[in-house]
C-alpha positions as CSV (number, residue, x, y, z in Angstrom):
1,M,-117.2,-213.3,-46.5
2,N,-117.3,-212.3,-42.8
3,Q,-113.8,-212.1,-41.5
4,I,-112.5,-211.8,-37.8
5,I,-110.3,-208.6,-37.1
6,L,-107.1,-209.7,-35.9
7,H,-104.6,-207.6,-34.1
8,G,-100.9,-207.8,-34.2
9,D,-100.2,-211.8,-34.6
10,E,-102.6,-213.0,-37.3
11,N,-103.6,-215.7,-35.1
12,M,-104.7,-213.9,-31.8
13,P,-108.1,-211.9,-32.0
14,S,-108.4,-208.3,-31.0
15,P,-108.6,-206.9,-27.6
16,E,-112.0,-205.8,-28.3
17,I,-113.1,-209.3,-29.7
18,E,-111.4,-211.1,-26.7
19,E,-113.4,-208.8,-24.3
20,F,-116.6,-209.4,-26.3
21,A,-116.0,-213.2,-26.1
22,R,-115.3,-213.2,-22.2
23,I,-118.3,-211.4,-21.9
24,L,-120.5,-213.3,-23.9
25,V,-119.3,-216.8,-21.9
26,E,-119.8,-214.9,-18.6
27,K,-123.5,-213.2,-19.1
28,V,-124.7,-215.5,-21.5
29,R,-123.4,-219.3,-21.2
30,D,-122.4,-219.1,-17.9
31,A,-125.7,-217.3,-16.8
32,S,-127.6,-220.0,-18.8
33,I,-126.0,-222.9,-16.8
34,K,-126.7,-221.7,-13.7
35,N,-130.1,-221.1,-14.6
36,C,-130.6,-224.2,-15.7
37,D,-128.9,-225.9,-12.4
38,R,-131.8,-224.1,-10.5
39,R,-133.8,-226.2,-12.5
40,F,-132.8,-229.5,-10.5
41,Q,-133.3,-227.7,-7.3
42,A,-136.1,-229.4,-5.1
43,N,-138.0,-226.1,-4.8
44,A,-137.9,-225.4,-8.4
45,T,-141.5,-224.6,-9.6
46,S,-141.2,-223.2,-13.1
47,A,-142.7,-225.1,-16.3
48,A,-139.4,-226.0,-17.3
49,A,-138.1,-227.2,-14.1
50,Q,-141.2,-229.4,-13.5
51,R,-140.9,-230.9,-17.1
52,W,-137.1,-231.7,-16.4
53,K,-138.1,-233.8,-13.2
54,E,-140.9,-235.9,-15.1
55,M,-138.7,-236.4,-18.0
56,A,-135.7,-237.7,-15.6
57,R,-138.2,-240.0,-13.9
58,S,-140.0,-241.2,-17.0
59,A,-138.0,-240.4,-20.2
60,T,-135.0,-242.3,-22.3
61,P,-132.0,-240.4,-22.1
62,E,-131.7,-239.4,-25.7
63,E,-135.6,-237.9,-25.3
64,F,-134.5,-236.1,-21.8
65,A,-131.1,-235.0,-23.7
66,K,-133.2,-233.3,-26.6
67,V,-135.3,-231.5,-24.3
68,R,-132.9,-230.2,-22.2
69,I,-130.7,-229.0,-25.3
70,A,-133.5,-226.9,-26.6
71,D,-134.4,-225.7,-23.3
72,I,-130.7,-224.5,-22.7
73,V,-130.2,-223.0,-26.1
74,D,-133.4,-221.0,-25.6
75,D,-132.4,-220.1,-22.1
76,A,-128.8,-218.9,-23.6
77,I,-131.0,-217.1,-26.5
78,S,-133.1,-215.2,-24.2
79,S,-130.3,-213.8,-21.9
80,V,-128.6,-212.3,-25.3
81,L,-132.2,-210.8,-26.4
């Protein structure tokens, strides 16, 4: 079983884990959000941007959400790799 190494108070992650989490949020999550936000700009020309714009016009909210979620997760994973 994987366990988180705790530091001091058993409810607090170690400083190393906290720093890793901060970097992960900043470099992966936040970067992915910014990248995906750019897909809605009028001048965005990537394949994903074109797909999102078309789906925003023609797809149901559920269909559009499924595509966006997959693209956002893919973007975050590619940032890690």
